[in-house]
C-alpha positions as CSV (number, residue, x, y, z in Angstrom):
1,M,-0.2,-0.1,-0.1
2,K,1.2,3.2,-0.8
3,S,2.1,5.4,2.0
4,T,-0.1,8.6,1.1
5,N,-3.2,9.6,2.7
6,V,-6.6,9.2,1.0
7,P,-10.2,10.5,1.9
8,T,-12.8,8.7,4.1
9,A,-14.9,7.7,1.3
10,S,-11.5,6.7,-1.1
11,L,-11.1,2.9,-1.8
12,S,-8.6,1.4,1.4
13,I,-7.1,-2.0,0.4
14,I,-4.4,-3.7,1.8
15,S,-2.7,-5.5,-1.1
16,T,-0.5,-8.2,-1.5
17,F,2.5,-6.5,-2.0
18,V,2.8,-4.9,1.3
19,A,2.7,-7.6,4.2
20,L,0.6,-10.2,2.2
21,A,2.4,-11.4,-0.7
22,I,1.3,-14.2,-3.4
23,V,4.7,-14.7,-5.0
24,V,4.1,-15.5,-8.8
25,R,6.6,-17.0,-11.3
26,F,6.9,-15.4,-14.7
27,P,8.5,-16.6,-17.6
28,A,12.5,-16.1,-17.8
29,S,11.7,-13.5,-20.4
30,V,9.7,-11.1,-18.0
31,T,11.5,-8.7,-16.1
32,A,10.5,-10.1,-12.4
33,S,11.7,-6.7,-10.4
34,T,9.5,-4.3,-12.7
35,T,6.3,-6.7,-13.0
36,F,3.8,-8.4,-10.0
37,I,0.2,-9.1,-10.0
38,Q,-1.7,-7.4,-7.1
39,T,-4.4,-9.0,-5.2
40,N,-7.4,-7.1,-3.0
41,L,-7.6,-9.2,0.3
42,V,-9.5,-5.9,2.3
43,S,-11.1,-3.0,1.5
44,D,-13.9,-0.7,3.3
45,I,-16.1,-0.6,-0.1
46,P,-18.0,-4.4,-0.5
47,G,-17.2,-5.6,-3.6
48,E,-13.5,-4.4,-4.2
49,A,-11.7,-7.1,-2.5
50,Q,-11.7,-10.6,-1.4
51,H,-12.8,-9.3,2.3
52,T,-14.7,-6.4,3.6
53,D,-14.1,-4.4,6.1
54,P,-16.1,-0.9,7.0
55,N,-13.4,0.2,9.6
56,L,-10.5,0.1,7.3
57,V,-10.6,3.6,5.6
58,N,-7.9,5.1,5.3
59,P,-5.1,3.0,7.0
60,W,-1.9,5.4,7.5
61,G,0.0,2.6,9.7
62,M,0.3,-0.9,9.7
63,T,2.9,-3.4,11.2
64,L,3.9,-7.2,11.6
65,G,2.7,-8.4,14.9
66,T,4.1,-12.0,15.6
67,N,3.1,-15.1,13.8
68,N,2.5,-12.4,10.8
69,G,-0.6,-11.3,12.0
70,L,-0.9,-7.5,10.4
71,W,-2.1,-4.4,12.5
72,V,-3.8,-1.5,11.3
73,S,-4.0,2.2,12.2
74,D,-7.5,3.3,10.5
75,N,-7.7,6.7,10.9
76,G,-10.8,7.4,9.3
77,T,-12.5,5.1,11.8
78,G,-10.1,6.0,14.3
79,K,-9.8,2.1,15.3
80,A,-7.0,-0.5,14.7
81,T,-8.2,-3.5,13.2
82,T,-6.4,-6.7,12.8
83,Y,-5.8,-9.1,10.1
84,D,-4.1,-12.8,9.3
85,G,-2.0,-13.4,5.9
86,N,-5.2,-13.9,4.0
87,G,-6.8,-10.9,5.3
88,N,-9.3,-12.3,7.2
89,L,-10.2,-9.8,10.2
90,T,-8.5,-11.3,13.8
91,Q,-9.8,-10.6,17.1
92,Q,-7.3,-8.5,18.6
93,K,-8.6,-5.4,19.7
94,F,-6.6,-2.1,20.8
95,G,-8.2,0.3,22.7
96,G,-8.2,4.3,22.8
97,V,-6.4,4.6,19.6
98,S,-8.6,7.8,18.2
99,Q,-6.7,11.1,17.1
100,T,-7.3,14.6,16.9
101,P,-5.3,17.4,16.3
102,L,-3.9,19.6,19.3
103,R,-2.0,22.6,19.1
104,V,-3.7,24.6,16.0
105,D,-5.1,27.7,15.0
106,F,-8.3,29.0,15.6
107,V,-10.8,30.3,12.8
108,Y,-12.6,33.0,12.8
109,N,-16.2,32.9,13.3
110,A,-18.3,34.3,10.1
111,A,-21.5,35.2,12.1
112,G,-20.5,35.6,16.2
113,E,-18.2,37.7,17.7
114,M,-14.8,37.1,15.3
115,T,-16.1,38.3,12.1
116,G,-12.7,38.1,10.2
117,E,-13.4,39.9,7.5
118,T,-14.7,43.2,9.0
119,R,-13.1,43.0,12.7
120,Y,-9.9,41.4,12.8
121,S,-8.7,39.7,9.9
122,D,-6.5,42.7,8.3
123,L,-4.5,43.1,11.8
124,A,-2.6,39.8,10.5
125,G,0.8,40.1,12.2
126,V,0.0,42.1,14.9
127,S,1.3,39.9,17.9
128,T,0.4,41.0,22.4
129,E,0.9,39.2,25.6
130,I,-2.3,37.4,26.5
131,I,-3.5,35.0,28.7
132,A,-6.1,32.2,26.9
133,S,-7.8,29.7,28.8
134,A,-10.1,27.1,27.7
135,G,-12.0,24.7,30.4
136,K,-9.6,25.1,33.9
137,S,-6.7,25.3,31.9
138,A,-4.4,29.0,31.2
139,F,-1.7,30.1,29.4
140,R,0.0,33.4,29.7
141,E,2.2,33.7,26.1
142,K,1.9,35.7,22.7
143,M,-1.3,35.7,20.6
144,L,-0.5,36.2,17.1
145,F,-3.5,37.9,14.7
146,T,-3.8,35.6,11.1
147,H,-5.9,36.3,8.6
148,R,-8.0,33.4,9.1
149,G,-8.0,33.7,12.6
150,L,-5.2,33.3,16.2
151,S,-2.7,31.8,16.3
152,G,0.5,32.3,18.5
153,P,1.8,30.2,21.7
154,A,-0.9,31.0,24.2
155,I,-3.5,30.0,21.6
156,L,-1.9,26.8,20.1
157,Q,-1.3,25.6,23.9
158,A,-5.0,26.5,24.9
159,S,-6.2,24.9,22.0
160,S,-4.9,21.5,23.3
161,Y,-7.8,21.8,25.6
162,W,-10.6,23.6,23.7
163,K,-13.4,21.5,22.6
164,E,-15.5,22.9,19.9
165,G,-18.7,24.5,20.3
166,E,-17.2,26.0,23.6
167,A,-16.2,29.8,24.1
168,L,-12.0,31.0,24.5
169,Q,-11.3,33.7,27.8
170,I,-8.8,35.6,26.7
171,D,-6.8,38.4,29.1
172,L,-5.7,41.1,26.7
173,V,-4.3,42.9,29.6
174,P,-2.9,40.8,31.9
175,G,-1.7,41.7,35.2
176,R,-2.7,45.7,34.3
177,E,-5.2,48.4,34.9
178,A,-5.7,49.5,31.2
179,T,-8.3,52.1,32.5
180,Q,-6.6,54.2,35.4
181,K,-5.5,56.7,33.2
182,I,-9.0,57.3,31.5
183,R,-10.2,57.6,35.1
184,E,-7.8,60.2,36.0
185,A,-7.9,62.2,32.9
186,G,-9.8,65.8,33.1
187,T,-11.6,64.9,30.2
188,R,-12.7,61.2,29.5
189,T,-12.7,60.9,25.7
190,T,-12.5,58.7,23.1
191,A,-8.9,59.9,22.2
192,V,-8.0,59.7,26.2
193,A,-8.9,55.9,26.0
194,E,-6.8,55.2,22.9
195,K,-3.7,56.7,24.6
196,A,-4.3,54.6,27.2
197,L,-4.9,51.6,25.5
198,H,-1.5,52.2,23.0
199,E,0.6,52.0,26.5
200,F,-1.1,48.1,26.8
201,L,-1.8,46.8,23.5
202,P,-0.1,47.4,19.8
203,N,-1.6,50.6,18.3
204,R,-3.8,48.8,15.7
205,L,-5.2,46.6,17.9
206,A,-5.6,49.7,20.8
207,E,-7.5,51.2,17.8
208,R,-9.8,48.3,17.0
209,W,-10.7,47.1,20.3
210,L,-12.2,50.4,21.2
211,Q,-13.8,51.0,17.6
212,F,-15.9,47.5,18.3
213,H,-15.7,47.7,22.2
214,P,-15.8,51.4,23.6
215,P,-16.9,52.1,27.1
216,K,-20.5,52.6,26.9
217,A,-20.1,55.6,28.7
218,W,-17.6,58.1,30.9
219,T,-18.4,57.2,34.4
220,N,-16.6,54.9,36.6
221,I,-19.2,51.9,36.5
222,A,-19.1,52.1,32.8
223,L,-15.1,52.1,32.9
224,D,-15.7,48.9,35.1
225,A,-17.3,46.5,32.8
226,F,-15.0,48.2,29.8
227,E,-12.1,46.9,32.4
228,R,-13.8,43.9,32.9
229,E,-14.2,43.3,29.3
230,L,-10.6,43.7,28.3
231,H,-9.8,40.8,30.8
232,S,-12.5,38.9,29.8
233,W,-12.8,38.8,26.1
234,S,-14.9,35.6,25.2
235,I,-15.0,34.1,21.5
236,R,-16.0,31.4,20.2
237,P,-13.9,30.4,17.2
238,A,-15.5,28.6,14.3
239,G,-13.6,25.7,14.6
240,T,-9.5,25.1,14.0
241,E,-7.2,24.9,11.0
242,G,-7.0,21.0,11.6
243,Y,-4.3,18.0,11.1
244,E,-2.7,20.1,7.8
245,K,-1.7,23.0,10.5
246,A,-1.5,20.8,14.0
247,E,1.6,20.6,15.8
248,V,0.7,17.4,17.8
249,T,-2.3,15.1,17.5
250,A,-4.4,13.8,20.7
251,G,-5.4,10.3,21.6
252,G,-3.5,7.5,20.6
253,V,-2.9,3.7,22.0
254,D,-3.6,3.6,25.6
255,T,-0.9,3.4,27.8
256,A,-2.4,0.8,30.3
257,E,-1.8,-1.3,27.0
258,L,1.7,-1.2,27.1
259,S,4.5,-2.0,28.8
260,S,6.0,1.7,30.5
261,K,9.6,-0.1,30.4
262,T,9.5,-1.5,27.2
263,M,6.6,0.4,25.3
264,E,5.9,-3.6,24.5
265,S,2.3,-4.3,23.8
266,R,0.7,-6.5,26.3
267,K,-1.7,-8.1,24.1
268,V,1.2,-9.0,21.2
269,P,4.4,-9.8,22.2
270,G,6.2,-8.4,20.1
271,L,5.1,-5.7,19.3
272,F,6.1,-2.3,20.3
273,F,4.3,1.6,20.5
274,I,6.3,4.9,20.3
275,G,6.1,8.6,20.1
276,E,3.0,10.0,18.8
277,V,1.2,7.0,17.8
278,V,1.0,6.5,22.2
279,D,-1.7,8.4,24.1
280,V,0.8,11.1,25.5
281,T,1.0,14.4,24.4
282,G,3.3,17.2,26.0
283,H,2.7,21.1,26.3
284,L,4.9,23.6,23.9
285,G,8.9,23.4,24.7
286,G,10.2,20.1,23.1
287,F,8.4,18.1,25.7
288,N,7.0,15.9,22.7
289,F,10.0,15.5,21.1
290,Q,11.9,14.3,24.3
291,W,8.8,11.6,24.5
292,A,9.5,10.7,21.0
293,W,13.1,10.0,21.6
294,A,12.5,8.3,25.4
295,S,10.1,5.9,23.9
296,A,11.8,5.1,21.0
297,A,15.0,4.6,23.0
298,A,13.2,2.1,25.4
299,A,11.4,0.1,22.6
300,G,14.9,0.1,20.4
301,R,16.8,-1.7,23.6
302,A,13.9,-4.1,24.0
303,L,14.2,-5.0,20.8
304,F,17.9,-5.3,20.9
305,G,17.4,-8.0,23.6
306,Y,15.0,-9.9,20.9
307,S,17.6,-10.0,18.8
308,R,19.9,-11.9,21.1
309,L,16.9,-13.7,22.4
310,C,16.1,-14.8,19.1
311,S,20.1,-15.4,17.6
312,G,20.2,-17.9,20.7
313,R,22.2,-15.7,23.0
314,L,19.4,-15.0,25.4
315,P,17.5,-18.0,27.0
316,R,13.8,-18.0,25.1
317,R,11.0,-15.7,26.4
318,A,8.2,-17.0,25.8
319,P,5.2,-16.4,24.3
320,F,7.0,-14.2,22.3
321,S,7.4,-15.9,18.7
322,C,10.9,-15.3,16.5
323,S,8.9,-16.3,13.6
């Protein structure tokens, strides 16, 4: 099977030239290196292969287990399936393998507060320090306006905890009182408010904020409400940029099904999972790289032990098979 991803509705087939090969002898005049016969063993579309499995949609990862069993990660259905050498579905199951994109840019909501076409999309490139909150998690980092929505470290971190349909809370002036100089001014006007906000926000953002969120009056009570909104801007994104822009994914093989020392499956001896395919996700700062390297090192050491076992240099460990 080619390693490219295909749409969910497209044909997904395990072909014999991947791991379930049928060897065919050709006459001497035929160049074997450039000729093969493909037998479609399994497909999610009825009638396209010898076997039909509706879960086999966009199989982006596969590996051989013991006794030539084939394990497939079905990205289109968020499941994992296993097959024998003839394409028959086996009963081995792996829990918790669904994955979703994490740390992605938010997209403007065309019908709500983030009407990007007329309000914020032309601020692309403007950044400011904020606190972004999603659920019970909050991150104080930079936020960046883009042509399509919001990005930057604070947004990417918060997106890991944001759920579709929920509001995102943004504190535009964390730890500061933006209205103090407005209150102290002899005359309270929009020009005075704009000058005050310029001390805390980029000029273009300060002007745009006053355009769409002006104080309802210049009384102390109205300025209190204006201050609160600066600290609790509630937006409801239309969605995220998805897998194409995501930095990591959430979900994967349940860690309870793996050895924490070797990353070996507790169900299928000799089958290992490492890195992002496992349900482990870290914050920004290199933690996911560290996890990928550490889990690979653990699995590599275990595999080295297996190689010594299968070569006869170590006692055979049941139930692992070297075949």
